[in-house]
N, C-alpha and C positions, 0 to 999 in steps of 0.2 A: 472551351468556356470554363471559367472558374466556378466550381460549385463547392458549397460548404456542407458539412454533415448536419449542422444545426442552424436554425435561423439566428440564434444569438451571436454566431460568429461573423455575421455579415457586417457588424459594426465593430471595426477594429480600433477601439479606443483604449489606450493603456495609460494608467495613472502611475506616477513615479513618486517614491518617497524621497525625502531630502537627505537621508543618511546613506552612506556608502556600504553596500552589502559585501560580505566576504567573498562572494562569487558572482559572476554575471547573472542577473535574474532572468527568469523566463518571461517572455513578452506576451504570453497568451492572456487575453483579457478575460474577466469574469462576465458571464451573461447577465442580462437584466433580471431582476427578481421575478417578473411575470414569465419570462422565457424559461428560467430555471424551474419554477414551480410547474409549468406546463410539461416540461420534459420529464420531471420526476414523476408526475402523475401518469404519463404515458408509459414510462419504464415499469411502473408497478404492475401494469396489465400484462407484461411479459415475464414477470418474476417467476410464475409457476413453470412456464415452458423452459426457461433457462435453468431452473433448479433441477428439473428432471434430467436434462442433458448432463449437468455437472454430476448428479448422483450416479448416472450411468457411465461416468468417465468418458463421455463422448467429447473428443477433441475436435474443435473447429479450426481449420487452417486458413489463415488470412494472408493474402498476397501483399508484398512490399515491392514497390518500384523505387530503386535507388538511383540518384543522380549525384555525381561527384564533380564539383567545379574546380578546375585547375587554372593556372595562369594561361594567357594566350599562347605562350611558348611551350605549354605542356608540363611545366614544372609545378611543384607545390601540390597541395590538396591532401585528402585523406588516403591512407593505404588500405588495401582490401582485407588483410588479416585483422586489422583493428575493427573494421566494419563488421566482419563475421563474428568477432568476439563480442561486440556490442549487441548484435541481434541475438546471439546465444544467451547472453545475460538477460535480455528482455524476455526470451522464451522461458527461462527458468522462473522469472517473477510472474509471468502470466499463466504458468502451468496450472495453478490452483483455480483459475477462472476457466480452465479447459480451452484456452486460446493459445495457438502457436502460429508463428510467422514463417513464411518462406519467401524467397526472392523470385521475382518473375523472370529473371535472367541476369546476366552480368550487369553491373552498374553502367549507366550511360555517362560517359565522360564529356563534360562541357568545357571547352577551352576558351575562356573569356576572362579578362581581368575584371570586367564589371560583375560577372557572376561570382568570381573568386572572392571579392570583397563586396558582399551583397547588401544593398540598401533596399529593404522591402518596399518602401514607398515608391521607388522609381524603377526597380528591376523586375518586380513580379510580372508585369504584363509582357516583358521581353522574354523571360525565360520560363518561370514556373507555370504561368497560365497556359501558354501554347503547348508546352511539352508534357504536362502532367498526364498520366495514364488514368482515364476515368474508371478503369476496372481494378484499381489497386489503391492502397494507401501509399502516397508518394512521399519520399524522404529526400530532401536536398541537403547535401553536406557541403558546406562552404568554408572558406578560410575565416571570414568574419561576418557578423550579421548585425544589422542596425535597423531600428524601427523608431520613427518619429525623432530621428537625429541622435538616438542613444544606442550604444552597444548593448546587445542582449545575449543571453546564453542559450536561447532556444525559442521556438515559436510554433504553435499549431494554428493555422488559419485555413483549414481545408486540406492543406499539405503541411508536412513537418519540415522545419528548417533548423539545422544544427550547425554551429561553427565547428571546425575541426577539433578545437580544444575540448568541445563538449561531446565528441564522438566516443562515448563510453556507455556501458550498459545502463547506468543509472539515469543519465540525461535522456537517452533514447527512450527508456521506459517511461520517464516523466511525460514526454511529449506524446507517446502512444497512449498514456493514460488520458490525456486531453482528447485524443482522437476517439476514445471510447467513453466520452461524456464526463470524465472526472474533472473537478475544479481544484484550485489551490485550497489548501487547508486553512488559509488565513482569510480574513475579510474585514479589515479596518476595525478590528476589535469588537465586532458586533456579537460574537458568540460568547455565551457565558461559560465559565469554567465548570459550573455545576451541570451544564448541558441541558438547561431548561428550555432553550430555544434552538437546539442543534438541528432540528429538521428544516428550519426556515432561514438559517444564517450560514455564512461562510460556504462550505461545500455541501451542506444539507445532509451530512452523515453524522450519526451519533457515536460511532466508535473511533472517530478521529478527534482527539482533544482540541479544545479551543487553542488557537495559534496566534500569538502576538507578533509574528515576524515583521509585519508591515507597520507596526506602531513605533513611535519614538521610544528608544530604549529596548526595542525588540531584537532586530538582527545584530545590533551592536554588542549584545551580550552573548553572542554565539562563540564559544571557545572550542567547538568541534567535538564536544563530549555529549553523552546521552542525557545530561542534566542541564536544564535551562538555568543559567546563572543570573538572569535578570531579576529585577525587583518590582516590575510593573504589575498592577493588579487589574482585575476586571471591575466593572461598576459595583459588583457585590462586595468588593474588597478581597477577593480570593486571588492568590498568586497563580499566575499562569504556569501550567505544567504540560507544554506541548510535546508531541511525539517527534523527537529530534531527527529520527531516521525515516520518517514517512516519505515515500517517493514523491508525493505531490506537494511537499513543503519546499522551502528554500533554504533550510538549515544546512550547514556544511555536511552533516552525516547523511543528508538525503542524496548526496552524490558519492557516497562511499559504498563498499561492498555490503555493508549491513543494512542498506536501504530496503524497505519492503512496503507492501500494501497491507491494509487491514482487511478483515473478512468482509466488511461492508463495502469497501472499494472494489474488491474482487467480484462480489455479487452484482454491483451496479454495472460493471463492465460487461459481465456475461449477459445481463438483461439488455444492455444497449446493443450488443451484437445480435441477439435474438430479434430485437426490434428492427435493426438495420437490414437484416436479411429478409424481413417481411414488409419493409417500408413501402407506402403507396407510391413514392417517387422512384421511377425506374433508375434514374441517375444515381440515387443513393444505394439501391440494391446492387447496381453494377459495380460499386466500389470494391466489392468482395468477390467478384466473379472471374478474375484472371485465373487461368488454369496452370497447374504445375507443369514443368517441362518434362519430357521423357529423358531419363538418364539411366544408364546401366548401373545397377546397384553395386556398391563396393562390397568387399568381402574381408572380414576381420581375420587376420593371420595369427595374432597372438595377443594375450593379455598377461602382463607380467608385473611382479612386485619389484620396484626399483626404489631403493632408499626410502622405504616407508610410504611410497606412493604407488599408484597403479598406472602402468604405461600400456596404452592400447595402440596396436599397429594394424594397418589394413592395406588392402590392395586397391588402388585406384583403377577401375576398369572402364572409365568413361572419358570422353574428351570435351564434354560441355558442362561439367559441373561448375557452379559459381563458388564452391567451397563446401565444407562439411560441418555438420553439427554432430557432436558426440552426446549420446543420450544413455542414461543409466536408470535401472529400476531394480527394486528388491526382487529376488527370484520368486517366481510365482505370481508376480503382479504385472499388469499391463500399463501401469502408471509410470511412464518413463519421464525422467527429468533431464532437461538439457543442461549439461555440465560444462560445455565449452564449444567453441567454434574456431575453425582454421580455414585458411584460404585454399584456393584450388591447387591441386597437385600435391598437397601436403598429405602424408600418410602415417603420421604418428601424433599422439596427444598424451599428455601426462595429467591424470586426474589427481589433484592435490587435496581435494576436499572429501575424501572417503570417510564416512562415519564409522561407527563401531563395527567390529568384525561381523560380517554377515555374508550371505551368498547373494551375488548380484548378477544382473544381465546387462551387457553393453550392446549397443547397436549404433550404426553410423547412418545418418540421413544426409544426402546431398542437399545443399542449402536452397536449391531451386526446385525442390520436390516436397510433396506432403508425405504420403505413405506408400506411394507406388514404387519407390526405388530404395526402400530400406534394405540395409544389409541384414542377413540373418543374425538374430541375437546370439551372443556367446555368453555362457555362464562363467562366473569367476568367483571363487571363494577367497575372501581375505585371509581366512585361516586363523591360526593362533598367533596373531601379531597384535601389538597394543596400539590402540588408536592414538593418533597424533593430536595433541591439544592445539586449540586455535585461539587466536587473539585478534581483537578488532581495535586495539588501542593505539594504532599508528597515528590517528588523527587527534591532535591535542593542541592546546594553546601553547604548550612548551614541548617541542619535539625532543628535547634532550632529557626530559624527565624519565627516570627509570627506577624500577624496583627489581632486585635480584636476590636469589638465595645464595648466601655467602658461606654458610656453614651448616652441616648436618652431622650430628653425632648420636650414636646409639650406645648406651651403657647398660650394664646390669644394675640391679637394685643396690648393690654395694659399690657402684661407680667404676666397675671394670669396663674399659672402652672396648667395644666390639667392632665399631666402624666409625670412621671420621672422614669428612670431605670438607676441606677448608679453602678459603680464598678462591672460590670458583668464579667470582665476578659476575658480569652481566653476560647473558647468553647472546650469541651472535645470530642465532636463528631468527627469521622474520616473525615467527610465532613465539619467540622467547622460550624455547624448549631446548633442554640439554639431556642427553642420555649418557649416564655414567655407569651403566650396568656392566660394561666391559672394562672401563678404565679404573674402577674402584673395586677393591676386594670386597666380596659380599660378606655381610654380617650373618653369623650362624645363630639362629634363634630357635628356642624350643617351644613347641605348641603347649598351651596351658600356662605360660609364664608371662610376666610383665617386665617391661624394659623402660628405661628413661630415654626419651627422645628430646634432643635440643636442636632448635632451628634458629639461626640468626640471619637477618636480612641486610642487604646493602641498599642504601637509598641515595638517589640523586634528584634533588628538587621534588621529592615526595616525602611524606612524613609518617605514614602508617600503612599497615596491611594486616590481613587475616590469613590463616593457613589451614589447609586440610590435608590429610594423609590417607592413602589407600594401599592395601596389600592384596594381591591376587591370591586369596586363601585357597581356592580350589584349582588354581593353575589352568583356567580355561581361556586365558588370553584376554580377559576383560576385567575392569575394575568395577565390580557391582556395587549397588547402593548399600548392601549389607556388608561390604568389604571396606567401607570407610571407617578406619579405626580411630582417627582423630578428626572430629568435626571442627568447623571454624570456631575458634575460641580465643578469647582475649585479643590482644593486638600486638603486632610487632611495630617497633619504631626505632629510630636511630639510637644505638647504644643499648638496646634491650634484646634479650634472647627469650624465645618462647620455650618453656619447659613443659612437656606433656608426657603422659603415661601411655606407652604403646603396649597393649595387651594382645598377645597372639592366642586366639581361641584354641581350645584342645581339639576342636574338629578340623583344624587346618591340615591340608594335605602335605605330607612330608615331601621334600624335594626342593629343587631350585624354583624360585618365583621372583616377582618384582614388586617394588614399592614405588609409588608415585607421590610426590609432594607438589602442591600448587599453592602459591601465595598471590594475593591480589589486593589492591586497594579498590574495593568494589564500587561501581556506579551503576545506576539502573540501565538496562534491566538485569544486571547481575543480582543474584540472590545470595547474600552472605551466608544465610543459614543453610543453603543447599547447593554449594559449589559442585559443578560437574567436572569429572576427571578429564573429559575430552572436549566438551562444548566450547563455544566462543565465549571469552570473557572480554568485557568492554573496558574495565579498569586496567591500570598498569599492573603488571605482575610477571611471574615466571613459573615454569614447571620443570622439575627434574625427576628422572627415573634412576633407581638403584636396584641392584640384584640382591636377593636374600636367599639364604638356605634355611629351610624349616626342618627341624628334627621332630620325630615322634614324641609325644608327651611322656614324661617319667611317671611310672605307675605310682610311686610313693608320693607324688605331689611336687610342687614347685619350690625349689630352694630359694628362689628370688621373690616369692610372694609369701608374706607372713601368714601363718595359719591360726593365729590367735587374735582375739579382740576384733572381730569383724562386725562392724556396726553400719547400718544403713545411714545415709546422709540426712542431716537436718539443715534445711536451707531457708534463709530469710532474705527478702528483697526490701529495700528502702531507698530513699533519695528523692523526696518531693522537691520540685524546683519550678521556678518561673523563668521562662526564657523568651528572647525576642525571636521573630521568624527567621529561620535559617541558622539559628544557633544550635549547639550541641549540649546535651545534658548527660550526666553520669549516673547510672543505676548501680547501687551498692549491693553486691551479693555476698552474704556471710554464710559459710558452709562448715558444718562440723561433721567429719566422717573419718573412718580409719583407712579407707581405700580410695583410689581415684573414683570420681563421681561424674554423673551426667545429669543435667537439668535443662529445662526449656523455659525461656522467657517469652511471654505473649503480651500483646497490647491491644487495647480497644480500637486502635487504628489499623488493625490487621497485621501488625508486626509479629514475627515469630523467629526466635533465634535459639537453636540448641547450643548449649555450652558444656564443655567437658574440662576437667582439671583435677588437680590434687591439692591445691592450696585452700586456705580457709577464708581468703578475702579476694574478691574479683570485682573490678569496676568495668561496666559495660557501657559503651557510648551509644546514645540514640539521638536521632535528629528528626523529631516529629514535625509534620507540617501543620498539625492541629493539636489541640489539647487532648492528651491521651493518658490512660492509667495502665500501668504495667504490673503483671502478676507472674507467679511461677506456676507453670502447668503441671510440673511433676519433677521428681528427683529420684535417682536410684544409683546403685553400684552393684558390684558382684555379691554384696551381702544382702541385697534385697531392695524393696521400694521404700523410700524415705518419706519424710514429711516436709511440707512447705507452708510458708506463711508470709504475711506482709503484702504491701503494695507500694508503688511509687507513682504519684500523679505529677505529670509534667505539663504545666500550663503554658500554652503559647499565646503571648499577648498579641492582640490584633489592633493595629493602629487605627485611629479615627481620622478619616480623610474628609476635609471640607469639600462640599459639593461644587460642581460647575454646571451651568446650563448654557447651551449655545443653539442658535438658529442660523441656518445658512442654506436657504432654498427659495425658489420662486415658484408660484403656482398661478394658473390662469383658470377662471371659471366664467360662467354666464350668470346673469342676474337670476336669483332664486335658487342657485345651486349651493351645496355645501362641500367644502374641501378640507382635507386633513393636512396640517403642517406638523413636522416632526421636530421635537425638542430633544437634543442629545444631552445626556446626563452622565456625570461621573461623580464618584465619592461614595462614602459609606451610606448604606441604606438603613431605614427608609428615608425618603426625601419628600419635601413639599415645595411647590412652586406656584407663583402667581403670574398670570399673563397680563399683557398691557390692556386687554379688553375686559379685565376683571375676573376671568375664570381662575379658580383655585383648585389645585390638585394636591392631595395629601396621601401620605403613606405609600409612596411609589417605590417599587423594588427593582425596576428594570432600567436598562441603559438608555431608554428613550421613552418619550411620552408623546402620543399622537393627539393633537388638539383639533377638534372640529370647529371650523369658523365658516360663517356665511355672510360676508360683508355685502352691502348694497352698492358700495363704491370701492375703488382701488384703495387698499389699506396696507400699511406696514405694521407688522406685529413684532413685539419684543417680549422677553421674559423680564418682569420687573424685579422678581426676588426668587432666590432658591436657598433652601436651608435644610439642615439635618441636625442630629443631636450634637454635632461638633460645632455648629454655629451657622452664620450666614455666609454663603459662598459667593462666587462671582458669576455674572451673566455676560454674554457677548452675542453679537450678531443680530440678524433680523430676518424676517420672512416677508417678502413682498407678494401680496395676493392681488392680481389684476382682475378687475371685473370687466368683461367684454360686453359691449352693447349689442353686437350682432350674435347670431346663433345659427351656425351652418347645420344643415340637415345631415344625418348620418348616411353612410354607404356601407353595404356588406356584400361580400362575394364569397363563392365557394367553388373549388375545383380540385381535381385529383382523383380520377377513376381508380378503382381497385377491384381485384378479383380474390375471392376468399372461398374456402370450403364451407359447406353447410355446417352450421353450429359455431362458426368462428366469429370474431368481433372485427369490425372495420372502423376506421377513423374518418370522420368528415372534417376536413380542415376549413375553418371559417375565419376570414380576415375582415375586420371591422374598422372603418375610419369614422370616429365619432368621439364626442366628449362624453366620458363615462359618468354614470352607468348607462348602459344601453340594453335594450331587449330585442331578441330576435326569435322568429318562429320558423321552424324547419318542418317540411312535409315530404312524405315519400309516396310513390305510386302504390305501395302495399297497404296504404291507410295510415301509416305512421304520421304522427303530428306531435311536436314538442316545442314548447316555448320556455325560454330561460333568460335571465338577466346576468350580465357579467361586466367586468371593468377592463379586461385585458384586450390588447390589440389583436392577438391571435388566440384562437380556441380550437381544441380538438374535441369533437363530439363522438362518443362511442355509440355504434348501432350494431344490431345483430339480426339482419334480415334473414328470413327463411327462404326467400326467392330473390331472383335478380330484381333490383329496385333502383329507381331514379329518384334522387333527393334534390329538392329545390328549396330556396329561401322564399317564404311567403311575405315577409316584411321585417323591417328593422326600425326602431324608434328610440328616441331619448327625450330629454327635456325640451329640445328644440322642435320636435315634431317627428313625423313619419318620413323616413328617407327612402333611398333606392336600393334594390337588390339585383344581383346578377350571378350567372353561372349555375351549374348543376353538377352533381356527382353521380355516376353510375356505379353501383356495387353489384358486380356479377357473382352470383353464387353457383359454384360448381355442383352439378348433379352427379355424384359419384356412382349412382345406380345405372346411369345410361352408359354402358360400356362398349356397345357394338357400333353405333353410328349416331349422328345427330344432324339436325338441319336447322337452318334459321334464315330468315330473310336478311340479306346482306347488302342492301343498297346503301352505298356511301360509307360502309364500315367493314372491318375485317370479320370474317367468320372464324371462330375458334372452337375447336372440338375438345371437350374435356370428358374424362381424363384420357391419357395415352395408355391403352391396355397392354398387358403382357401378350406375347405371341410373336409370330414371325412378321406381322405387318398390320397396317391399319387401313381399312377400306372406307373411303369417304364418298358419299353421294351428295351431289348438289345440283341445283337447277337455277336458271336465271333467265331474264329476258331483257332486251334492249342493250344499250351500250354500257357494259359494266365490267369491272376488273376484280377478279378474285385473288386473294392472297391467303395461303395456308400456313398455319403455325403448328408446331408440335411443342408442348410445354410439359413441365413436370407438375406434380400435384400442388406445388406452392405458386404456380402461375409463371415460373421463370421460363422464358422462351429458349428451347433447346435447338430448334431448327425452323427457319422461315423458308417457304417454297413459293415464290411468285409464279403465277400462271398467266399466259397470254390470253388476250380476248378470244373466246371461242364458245359462243352460246350453245353450240351443239354438244359440247363435251359435258358428260354427266358424271364421270367417275374419275378418281385419281388414286393410284396405288402409292402410298408413302410408307416406307419402312422406318420404324422408329429408330432414333439415334441411340 
């Protein structure tokens, strides 16, 4: 039988926008607002438990059952190594939520042309419904996937469906996010950029920025970069700034290696798993109950450095593994991160993403196990090798665009050339990295002296870049923050060379060392003021390494550094300007100094940019999204701390947008009731509107206005007028409110028994069929009595009984009168103090003994009379059945010896 993790998934209705996205969209629908709000309220109650588990680094392993559809003749379909790599990538992204996945066994192969090209509307009942494993999250990998007659890139509807083209870590992670209650980050433009309504709109999370992907002008402005290039605004007039690489979005980068969750999304998934493992529905608890298989643990035979990467080799000692996951942790930590996955019988893996030189631990986990078949961890020290820079700029609107370092020259103060590297062109490496430490003769530099450094860039369909330079001064194999000798300063552009002063401190260690140069056209989240020598850069750029030889300083001083007229810098900033949104302004920096100088520019919008140079005039480009004032935070050089003055105010003009007001809904009520109709608003705020029934609303700052109406007969409502400071806008649409003459009585029901430990909270699920608002009264055999009024169709009521209690509904009513009630819920409270034996009258129901104590066995005494059947269960403290022992009819038998599992 098909079951869904949440009630909101029972209604599979997907809306489609009229524009063509850059990639097949996910077909998973959004839940209704009441269902979303109820779920979020429930998850909040499990927040504390989940946080404790995450803080304790407790990893919870979740089973995946995978099905691969091939053609009837057995051809086509996904391959196993790609599947393992996708699950490994999902494990890496779920690691911070302390959730990891394992396979319940080898993928089940379905040979069927109908399953191969899967139409959800017609094929679900044939394949997915009957074959799904109720004890795991099911993943069906198909050649193509359609829903409601449209091709889609993935779907979660109780089971995960992925087309082969979407079998990658990002798409699988996206659908697993849905399986753990996450929603898409977009929602018809209802969330404000200022996040004033973030808890009730779109995905209900406040650390995911408002997302306009499904708005006209949204997805069409996606060029595959980290910056949204669209010009659409929210109803407040603010430009959208979505997180382009959020896993749960639909932007191109959400399916790239840079895709990630936010902290809020990770927390919500951890809360949902905690909730699911304690859900009152046995079918939902069982979804995580499949056990790992028994596999002989592999053994790592070697960990080697190979071409700047780490190669792990191991011995495969089992015959039933479904593949292997490779996991890595910093030495001394138990927090292992999945860095890759390979198919069965493969015994080698190359880790290409090793961070800075550190001591690590590697281990191998068979893909169909949790922790019972781990290989022994093997330590490995990266040692004194330099980190490999990384780049995520492969996704772009113009794949041919490039920036390269074409010339590097080091000269003395009197222009004697010490090293030059010309016409190096564009790097062939995927991360745009070149190592010239062996192919170029090293420059010999003396500690305590300054040198002239010239950098020239090569551009193709790009127009500017900034540069930073590091030297490993203490020769420890890393480029430390205090070893960045040239901070990103000025700009490189076609035909321009960057001339900087490279000063080698007197404390530099003599001997052979290395210099790294990185240039980039930064885009968010790159920070131009703080480029990293190794981390991922998202903008186009390149990195080059060179060898240097450092000599000990000369006791008499530096012949290349003048010893007279040493004055600290005097710096002034200016350049007031008025710009349009998205435009660039130039800040003018005037500096008077006798030596190379350093200064820092800061802005009231959070901008901060260190600048170094030796010239007297520098122009710095800024691109504020709001009006900001820029200052100099400080200036200095080797002569001392200088003085700063001036400011530059850049005013960003905000256009005035005429308002629109629209209605597009129908409501039904009974005579005497009041209903709200929603008016959708756009344009610069504040707005004023007048309704057709004469109601007037002024100074409105939101994207919608809810209007209370209480007609006595069926009425059509319209907006007569909408206006703001820009003028009178346009109105459209209408809202039909139908007044019914009949008034059906309400009906309420409650079901779903649950077992809890003393002191825990239980949920009473209440379903009501009624015209809202309705009122209901709940009573318990322990004296509990509670009445409340609500409007949702489904409500969960929290109770905390001290003893086993039966809850019933005493009544339900609304404006139509008093209705009918049915059902009851028994909340069984475990008595953890009764550890030796227990007894209960068990006529027509099972007898359960709590808890299962430690020891060699459990002695249970029971008696009964008449024609009765007993059934014994052994459970854990959470109520999960570990063993069921049916007994034959035997009234004379009074004891049973049951060994705990």
